[in-house]
C-alpha positions in Angstrom: -59.2 74.4 37.2 -55.7 72.9 39.0 -53.2 70.3 37.1 -54.7 67.4 38.5 -58.3 68.3 37.2 -56.4 68.7 34.2 -54.7 65.0 34.0 -58.5 63.8 34.7 -60.3 65.5 31.9 -56.9 64.6 29.4 -57.1 60.9 30.8 -60.8 60.5 30.4 -60.9 62.7 26.8 -58.2 60.5 25.4 -58.9 57.1 26.3 -55.5 56.4 28.5 -55.1 56.0 31.8 -54.4 59.2 34.5 -50.4 57.8 34.9 -50.2 58.5 31.3 -52.1 61.3 30.9 -50.3 63.0 33.7 -47.0 62.0 32.4 -48.2 63.3 29.2 -49.3 66.6 30.6 -45.6 67.1 32.7 -44.1 66.0 29.6 -45.4 69.1 28.0 -45.0 71.3 30.5 -41.3 70.4 30.6 -41.2 70.8 27.0 -42.7 74.0 26.6 -40.0 75.7 29.7 -36.6 74.3 27.2 -38.8 75.9 25.0 -38.3 79.3 26.5 -35.4 79.1 27.7 -34.1 78.8 24.5 -35.3 81.7 23.7 -38.0 80.6 20.9 -41.7 81.2 21.1 -44.3 78.2 21.5 -47.5 78.2 20.0 -50.6 76.1 20.1 -53.4 76.7 17.0 -56.0 77.6 18.8 -54.9 78.9 22.3 -52.1 80.8 21.5 -48.7 81.6 22.0 -45.6 82.1 24.8 -43.0 83.9 24.4 -40.9 85.4 26.5 -40.4 89.8 26.8 -37.6 91.3 28.7 -38.4 95.0 29.8 -35.5 97.7 30.8 -34.4 99.1 34.1 -36.4 101.9 34.9 -36.7 104.2 37.7 -40.2 103.8 39.6 -42.1 105.4 42.8 -42.1 104.2 46.7 -46.6 105.1 47.0 -46.1 106.1 50.6 -43.2 108.1 50.3 -42.9 109.1 46.7 -39.4 107.8 46.7 -37.8 106.9 43.8 -36.9 103.3 43.2 -35.2 101.6 41.2 -36.6 98.5 39.4 -33.9 96.3 37.6 -34.1 94.8 33.4 -35.8 91.3 34.2 -38.0 88.8 31.5 -41.0 87.4 32.0 -42.9 84.6 30.2 -46.1 86.7 27.8 -48.9 84.8 26.7 -50.9 86.3 23.2 -54.7 84.1 22.8 -55.4 83.5 19.5 -58.0 84.9 17.8 -60.4 81.3 17.6 -59.4 81.9 21.8 -60.8 85.0 21.9 -63.8 84.6 19.7 -65.3 81.5 22.1 -64.6 83.3 25.3 -65.9 86.8 24.3 -69.5 84.3 23.0 -69.5 82.3 25.7 -69.6 85.3 28.3 -71.7 87.2 26.8 
């Protein structure tokens, strides 16, 4: 499912126009981005939590040559699903 599909379904389920749903979805994305930039955890009950994780610099290996490659430290966005979401997915795919 892509963003336009989410917007259409949101408009339909909330009983609002697609323009309002589009503005709402865009605003939600911006709020999540801004919160993550500040280092905050963004949690949705029943869905899960987004947070920033950092990883240390390390040394990797080039698979073809076996040479050592420095991998710099960095950050990434992590999503941890809520237990209720895990249960729903598990139940639907058994």
